[in-house]
C-alpha positions as CSV (number, residue, x, y, z in Angstrom):
1,M,-0.1,0.0,0.0
2,S,1.5,3.3,-1.0
3,M,1.3,6.3,1.4
4,T,1.0,10.1,0.8
5,I,1.9,13.1,2.9
6,V,-0.9,15.4,4.0
7,N,-0.1,19.0,5.0
8,G,-2.3,21.4,6.7
9,R,-1.9,24.8,8.4
10,V,-2.9,24.9,12.1
11,E,-2.0,27.5,14.8
12,E,1.0,26.2,16.7
13,H,-0.6,26.5,20.1
14,I,-3.5,24.3,19.0
15,V,-1.1,21.7,17.7
16,E,0.9,21.7,20.9
17,Q,-2.2,21.5,23.1
18,A,-3.6,18.7,20.9
19,K,-0.3,16.7,21.1
20,R,-0.3,16.8,24.8
21,T,-4.0,15.7,25.0
22,L,-3.4,12.9,22.4
23,A,-0.2,11.7,24.2
24,V,-2.2,11.2,27.3
25,A,-4.6,8.9,25.1
26,G,-1.5,7.2,23.6
27,L,-2.1,8.7,20.2
28,T,-0.3,10.9,17.7
29,V,-1.5,13.6,15.4
30,S,-0.8,11.4,12.5
31,E,-2.8,8.5,13.9
32,V,-5.8,10.8,14.4
33,I,-5.6,12.3,11.0
34,R,-5.2,8.8,9.5
35,N,-8.2,7.4,11.5
36,T,-10.4,10.4,10.6
37,L,-9.5,10.1,6.8
38,E,-10.1,6.3,7.0
39,S,-13.5,6.8,8.6
40,I,-14.6,9.3,6.0
41,A,-13.4,7.0,3.2
42,L,-15.2,3.9,4.7
43,T,-18.4,5.6,5.6
44,G,-18.7,8.4,3.2
45,N,-19.7,10.7,6.2
46,I,-17.8,13.8,7.5
47,P,-17.6,13.6,11.3
48,M,-19.8,16.3,12.8
49,H,-16.9,18.1,14.4
50,A,-15.2,18.4,11.0
51,Q,-18.2,20.0,9.3
52,T,-18.3,23.8,8.6
53,P,-21.5,25.2,10.0
54,D,-23.6,27.4,7.7
55,K,-24.1,31.1,8.6
56,A,-27.5,30.5,10.2
57,A,-26.1,27.9,12.5
58,L,-23.2,30.2,13.4
59,Q,-25.6,33.0,14.1
60,G,-27.8,30.8,16.3
61,A,-24.8,29.6,18.3
62,R,-23.7,33.2,18.8
63,Q,-27.2,34.1,20.0
64,A,-27.4,31.2,22.4
65,T,-23.9,31.8,23.7
66,A,-24.8,35.5,24.4
67,F,-28.1,34.5,26.0
68,F,-26.5,32.0,28.4
69,A,-23.5,34.3,29.1
70,S,-26.0,36.8,30.3
71,Q,-27.7,34.5,32.8
72,D,-26.8,34.0,36.4
73,T,-25.6,30.4,36.5
74,P,-24.3,28.5,39.5
75,G,-20.6,28.2,39.4
76,R,-20.2,30.9,36.8
77,V,-17.6,33.6,37.7
78,K,-18.5,37.1,36.4
79,G,-15.9,38.6,34.2
80,V,-14.1,35.3,33.5
81,S,-14.7,33.6,30.2
82,D,-15.5,29.8,29.8
83,E,-12.1,29.6,28.0
84,E,-10.3,31.0,31.0
85,L,-12.2,28.7,33.4
86,L,-11.3,25.7,31.1
87,A,-7.7,26.7,30.9
88,A,-7.5,27.0,34.7
89,E,-9.2,23.6,35.2
90,R,-6.8,22.0,32.6
91,M,-3.8,23.5,34.3
92,E,-4.9,22.4,37.7
93,R,-5.8,18.8,36.5
94,F,-3.1,18.2,33.9
95,G,-0.4,20.7,34.4
96,Y,-0.7,22.5,31.0
């Protein structure tokens, strides 16, 4: 079976974070890319996480995010984004 090289552009910090997460699972970036492409080739379906949402879906997601961000939610810290909370949790649990 012949192989080919697949190239893509991804922000460096995303690749580094993904590599650390994949290493915990015993996987490499190459294995995940290969597994994803094999799945697409075998099933003819694009995984939901890889699909590009349309403009209406993006607008709906933005509206939902804005709505929930404006609500008083138990455990929510005013002035701190979800990304910041997740980063703090990740640092606490995994050290990165």
